[in-house]
N, C-alpha and C positions, 0 to 999 in steps of 0.2 A: 369841404368840411364834414367833419364826424362828429356829430353831438355822441358823446359820452353823458349817459344817464342814470343818477341815482334816482333809484324805483324801489320800493319795501314799505310793509307796515311802519306803523308809527311814525309817519312821515319822512319817511327814508332814512330811518334809522339806521346806522352803520352793523350790521350783523356779519358773522362770519362769511354769510351765503352773498350778500351784498358785496362786500369789499372783494372775495375772488371774483365777482361777475364785474364790477369797474377795473379789475384788474386783467381780466380777459377782453374786454373793449377795447383798452388801452392798447395790449399786442395786437389785437386784430387790427387797428388804427394804422400801424408800422410807421408811426412818422407824420402822418397827415395832419395840418390844422385843426384843433379838437376844442370843442366848445362843451363843457363841463358843465352842467345842467340838473336841478332835482325834477323828479315828476309831481305836475299838481300845486300846490301852495307853499310847498316848503322847498329848499334846498338839502339839510338835513337835519334834522334835530338831536344828532351827535349820537355816540354808541346805544347799542342797542342793548338798555339794563335787562330786557325780560333776560336776553342771552346770556347777560354779563352774570345775573343773578344764581344761575345752573351751574356755571363753571366752578372747577377745585380749581389747585396752583397750575394743576399740569393743563389741563384746559385754559387758562387762562393765559399761562404764556402762549399758548399756540394762536390765542387769539388777540394777543400783543403783538407776535411776529407777523400775522396778515397787517394789522394795521401798518406796522412799521413798513411792510415791504410796498404796499399802495403809498404811503405816502414817499416812498423812495421814488419810485416807479413815476409816481405821478409829478414831481417835484423834477428829476432829471429826463423826462420826457422830450425826445430829439425836436419835436416842432412843437411850432407854437401852441401855443393852451391859454384859453380866456375861461374864467370860472362867471357864468351869470347868475347871481344871489340874487333870486325873487322871491324868495320867502327864507325863512329863519333858516340861520347857521350856526349851530350853537357845538361849541366844544369840540369833536371830531369831524361834524361837520365844517365848520368853520376851520379849521386844519386842513382840509380836503381844500377849502376856494385857494387858503394860502399857498399852498403848491403852485398853483397856477402862475402862468407870465404875469396877465394882467385878469384884475377882478372888477367885475362891473355890479354896481348894487341897484337895486330898483329905488326908486324915491318914496317909499311904502312907510309913512312913521309908523306903520304897525310892527316892522319887519325887527326880528332883533338879532344879531351878530356877534358872538366874542368866545372868549374860552372861559370859561367858569369851573375849569377841574377845580381849584382851589376851594369854592363855595360847596362843591359837591362831597368834598372830601378826597378827590382822586389825586393820587399822586402823578408827577407828569412822567412820562416815559423820554429818556435823552432826545432822539430823535423831533420827537414834538417842541421842547423846548430848544432845540437848534434851530427849527424853524422859525419859531414865535421870533429870537433873537433874529433872524436874519432880515424877517419882513413885516414886524413891526418899527413904527417910528422910536428910535433907540432911547428918547426922550420919554418916550409911553408903556417903555416895556414894564417899569412896576405896576404901573398902572394897572393894566392890561390881565396880567398875571397875577399880580396879588391882591388888587381889588375886585375879580373874577366878576366882572361886569357884566353885562350883553347891552350894547351898545343899538342905538337906532341909526338908520344910515349917517346920516353928519357927522356926528360921532366914530362911527366906524372910520370915517375917512380920515378923520381928523389924528386917529393914532396909529393908522396906517393897518387896518385889516380889510380897508377895500382901499382901489384905485381912482374911482369913480363913482358917483352916483348921477342916475340918467331917469327923466320919466317913460322913457322909451328904452327899456333897460335892455330888451332882446333886440333889439335893434341896434342899437350901440354896443352889443357885446359882439353882435356879430361884424359890424363894422372895423373894430378893433381886430377880431384876429383876420379877417381879409388884409388889413394893414399889415399884422405882425407876417402875415404868409407870403407877402409881395415881396419880402428878401429872398436872395439866394439860400436854398434851403441847407445847403452844406455851409456856410458862412452861419447860419442863424445857429444850427445845432454844435459848430465848433464853439462859439461864444457862450453860446448856453452851457457847456460842459467847461468851459475854461473858469465862467465866476460860479458855477454850482457844484461842481466837482468833490466830492470829497463831504460835503456842509453836512448832509446828515447820514454818511457812515458812521459803524461805530464798532471799534473792535473789539473781537467776540470775545476776549479775558474780560473787556469793561461791562459787555452786556450782560455776561454771566452774574457781576456783581453787582448790576444795578436791579436785575431780575431778584436776588437774593434779598435787597433791600425792598424793591418794591410789592413783589408778589404777595407778601404777608399783610400788606395795609390795604390790598385791593382786595383779598379774602377776610379781611376784619371784618367779624360778625358786626361791630357798629357802623363798619360801611354799609352792609347786607341793609342792616336796619333800615338807615337811611334813604336805601336805592328802592324798599319796599315802601316807606312811606310816603317816596316821590311816586312811585308806580301809581299807589293807593290814591295818592290826591289827583292824579291824570286820571284815573277811571272815576273818578266823584264828580269833576269838572266836566266830564264827556256826557255822562248821567244828566246833570241839570240841565 
């Protein structure tokens, strides 16, 4: 069992460096059972807005490519994966958890998990929406994407953002991973390829067209202003 750990500033916010670190950890795991968890009291608070605020269109294109590569590699990882969501898992952080084969959430009413991109003014990259369509309960997809709510553990279970809620979340997550790892590895990998192959794939021409529409929205001054206000509010909350 290998622990793949999200560890970085801003409650493990997904910077380019952190995402590349996660990709490296997955590569080194070489198909062994993987527990994906956050360091400290968060899983991941989402994308690193401090980095996003500094990027031009070319830099943003590269940032999104790294995010999509991470999601693709984790979703299609050949061995068993379990997410231990013991703290907030928001937006990009929620997507990382959703890539895992099984998602165990701590029974902590303070914990929030959800895809709030629309509320922040962010347009979804195609692979992120494809992942949501696959993992969220179909009858709740509009609620999760368009409502852009952050859910407590029980509501997250209801809409399909997690698979179970447990008081002893780490023990349960490790037990679930042990159970999945008890299956013959070649059969597990083959079955996983069969049900997941191609789900997050994007045709290069389609990706170019998507980027042409998405990048202006992500670099729009109004969005930058919202991000700036969000960061300023976070800074004020820490000072108070």
